C-alpha positions, 0 to 999 in steps of 0.5 A: 153687314147686310146694309154695308153690302147693299150700300156697296152694290147700290154705289157700284150700280149707280157709278155703272149707270152713269158711266154707261149713260153716254154709251147708250146715248148713241154714236157721236159722229155718224148720226149727226152727219147723216141728219145734217147732210154735211160731211164732217172732218172731225169727230167732235160732237155738236154739243159737248158732253151730251150724255153727262147732264144732270137730267140723264144721270139723276137715277145714277146719282140717286143710287150713289146717294142711297148707297152712301147713306146705307154705308154710313148707317151700316158703319155706325151700327 
């Protein structure tokens, strides 16, 4: 039962880490406009989905995978 709860916590922690990663990335429009010194009439980022890459989300994916493994082991035993 302990493995199942640990797996649940790891999966939830990994999902939360991946969800908050784009938020930690920063503001979408304010910083880019100030650096480019050009006013922008859109809120779209210069490069789409800047916070959703594998490089920035690998810790969350690892937590989800480890939690899923714990859940499987806990379900078998």
